[in-house]
Structure formats: structure tokens, C-alpha cells
N, C-alpha and C positions, 0 to 999 in steps of 0.2 A: 503494498501499498504507500504510497506517493506519500512524503514529509510538506509537501508544499501544493499550493492548489496552482493553479494556472494562470494566465494572464491574458489578457487580451492586446491585441497590434494598438487598437484604440476604445474605443467604446463595448461595453459589455452587452454581450447579446441578450434583447432582452428574456426575461423567462429563464435564465441559465444563470445558476451559483455555483462557481468555479468550487468553491470547495466540497459540491457532491460528484468532482467527475475524478474519481479511484485511479483512474487506467493511466498508459503513458502514449504519446503520438512523438512516431520519429519520422524522419522524414527525409527519402532518399533524392536528392536531386542529380543530373546531368545528362547529357546529348545522348542521343539514340547509339546507342552500341559504345554507352559505357557502362554496361552489365546493369542495369537497375533492375528489373524485371528478374533476372538471376539470382542478385542479390536478396530480394525482397523475399522469394522463394525458399531460399536457402535459411533468412533468419526468422522465418515463418515457421518451416521445419523445425528450426534450433530454439526457439520460443517454447514452440506446443509442446516438445521432448520435455522442457522444463517446468511444464505446468502452466503457461500462462494463455490464455485464449485469444489467438490474434486476430485482427480484421486487417484485411489489405483495401487500399482505396488509391484513388487514382486521375485524372483528369480523364474526361470523357466517360465515364464511371456510372452517371446518377442514371437513374429510372426517367425523369423527367428531361434528360436533352443528351443525354449521350449519343444515343441514336442518331438524333436531327442533329448532332454538329458534326457525326461522321461522313452525314449526307450534304451537307453545308461543305465540307471540305472538297469533296470530289468536286463540286461544281468551279473550284480555285476562283470564286468571287466575291468572297468574303473582304471586306476591308481591315484594318487592322482593330478599329473601335468597337466596330459589328463581334468582330471575333471574339475581344475580349471580352463583353458582355455575355457573349455566349459562355464563354467557359469561367465565367464567376457565379456566373447562372448555377452551372452545372455543379460547384465546387459548393458554394451555401445548399443546393439541395443537401450534397452527402455531408457536408457540416451538420448542420439538423437533423438527416435521417438518419445518418451512421456515426459519424465520430461522436456528436455528443451524447445518443444512446451508450455507445460499446463503452464511452470513457465511464458512464456514470456505472454502469457494470461492472468494470475493473480491467477490461480485457485493455490489451496493447495494442495501440493501430500503426500501421504500417503504411506510410502513404507516399506511393511513387509518382513523387513533384508534388508541389503545394503551391501557394501564390507565388511565390519566386520564379518560376517559369514563366509566367503571367508579367511579373514587372521588368523579365529579362527581355522576354518577347516585346513588350510593347516598346520597350524604350528604344530599344534597335529599330526600329520601325518609327521615331520621332516623337512619340507620345510621353509625355512627361510621366516620367515614375509617379511622383505622388497623386496622379489623376488614381494610377489603382489603388496604389496603400491609402487615399482614400475610402474607395468603394471598400475595401478589405477593413479596416478596420475592427471590425468584431468577428474577425479571424481569432483563433486560439494562436499563441506562439507555443509551437512545437519544442518538446524535451530537446532533444538535440535534432540537427540538420547535418547533413552529410552529403559533401557536394564531390562528388566521381570526377575528378580532375582527370583528361585524357589528352594527349598530346595529337595535335591536328593531322599527324601522318599517319598515327595507329587510327583516329577517330575513322579516317578517310577509307583506309583499307579493310577496316570492322565492318562498318556499312555496306560496302561493296563483297564483301566476303557473304553477308548474312543476306542480302537479298539481290544482288549484282545489278540494282540501280540506286540513285537519290531520290527521297519523298522529297517532292516537288514543296511544300511549308519547311521540311527541316531543311530545303536548301536558301531558302530565302529569297525564293524564285518571283513572291511576288515583291519583293523590293527591289528588283529590274537593278540588282545591283551587276550583273551580268548576264549576257543570254545564252550562256554556255553554264550546265547547270553544275559541271567538274568543279568550277570554279567558282561559281556561287556557291556552291555547297561550303569551300572552302572560307570562302570571304565571310557567308552572313554565321560559320560555327568559329571563325575568327573573333568575331562584332557579341557573341553570345557569351567567350569565354571573360573577355573584358569586363561584360556587365556583371558574371557570377565575380569574379575578383572583386570589385566594388562592393558588393552586397556580404561577400563573405565576412569583413572586417564590419560592416553594417550591423548586420545580423549571427556575426558569433556562427559562421559556417565554423563546420569541421573537414576541411579539405582530405581527399583519401586520394593518394598517388594510384589511381584504375588502369593505370597500362603493365600494372604487375599482372600474375595469376591470379584466376577467382577465387582460391587456394588461401592465397595472402589477403587479399581484398578482405575476403568475405570475416577471416579470424579478424582482422582488425574494426572492423565494424562491431563483433560480438563483445573484442574486448572492452571497445567503449560505452555497447550499452549496458553492458554487464557490470562495468564500475558505472555507471551513472546510478543502476538500481541499487545492488549489494549500497553503495556509499550513501545513501540516502540524499541523493544530490534532485531527486524530482518528490 
């Protein structure tokens, strides 16, 4: 059981008492190809083997809007402000209906990305980070945020190996930084890395070298989580 209550980024979510939230919220941030889903799966199995009921959340997973966002993305026509509002609505649906109830039940929540991804994506596309931060002020501050940092060359190689092509949105093709998707992917991911580096200091990210083997990365993630829970930091 946690020792200190959760905090909100700004205003409290109406009707929610943080002292009622007994579980933990751990976030893994990083680009496609950093191994997020792999580590979420490894950590879920590890935590449940230790007796912790574990729940996974992530972008585009709400019942309310998850499918609609996927359909909208296929058209490649969403402007950044509309896209961000879609994702924020999706996030708050999960916050209200999955994250909060399961934290009350004492579960561990593992989030495959959080509002930080929305801030980074919006910022590199010219929107003010404060715009997203203000809208998301009733989000809970996670216990720990891990940023999986991968070198650009390794990230490029992993994405090509995984699906032999680059995702249109993850390559920033909507930004028109290049008409060639390979070049656009590298430019966009470099911009995203710069934003994550800025946020790492502001939001106390734990930066993990994800160039290494999955075994070494997962072992480091486990150590941080185990220490956090065992030493009463949460």
C-alpha cells in the first residue's frame, strides 16, 4: 500500500480523493521501436507473479474513441489540434473509467505512453506545450516515468525490421519536413528526441538506455519499480 497520496498536474479531478487511490501508476514513454510493448508485457508478468494485480492502458485504447482515432488516422487528414483533442479525450476516458477505479482497488497501472507523448507531438508541430498541459491539468502525476531512449540509427533499423515500412504519422509526413519518408522519419524522430530530453528534466523522467538487450533493459526497469515500492516512496 502506498505511503503518500497521488497529485494532479493542476486541478483535482472532481469527485476523486487522492487518498482513496491505493495502487501505483508507472509510465513507459518512447518511440515505436523502443520496445515499449515488450517491456509492458514483461513487467506485467513479473508484477503479477509477485501478487500485484496489474492493468495496462495506452494511447487509442478507450472504448469511447479508440476505434474512431484509428479510422481517422487512416485518412491522413487530421490537423494537429484536432488530433490532439481526439487523443486527450481518449486519455480522459481511460483515466475516469480504467485508471482511477483500478487505483482505488489497489492495482498497478502500466501505461504505454501518457500525456507526455501528446505534449511532444503537439510541440514539434508548432503548438504550445502549455496548451496541452492546461487541458490535461486534471491528469494524475505518475509514480515513475521511464523514457526509453534509442539512438536514431538503431531506431531506424528496428522499425524497418519490424514492418519493412515507416508509419506515416510516426514519420511526421503530415509536417512536410521531407517528401521522402525515410528522411522525414529521421528528422521527425530527432525532433521528438529533443522534446523528450526537455521534458525529462521538467517531469523527472528516468531515462533508460534502450539500445541494449531487452533483458538488461527489463532488469533495470524492475529494479526501479521494486525500489520505489519497497522503500515506501509511493
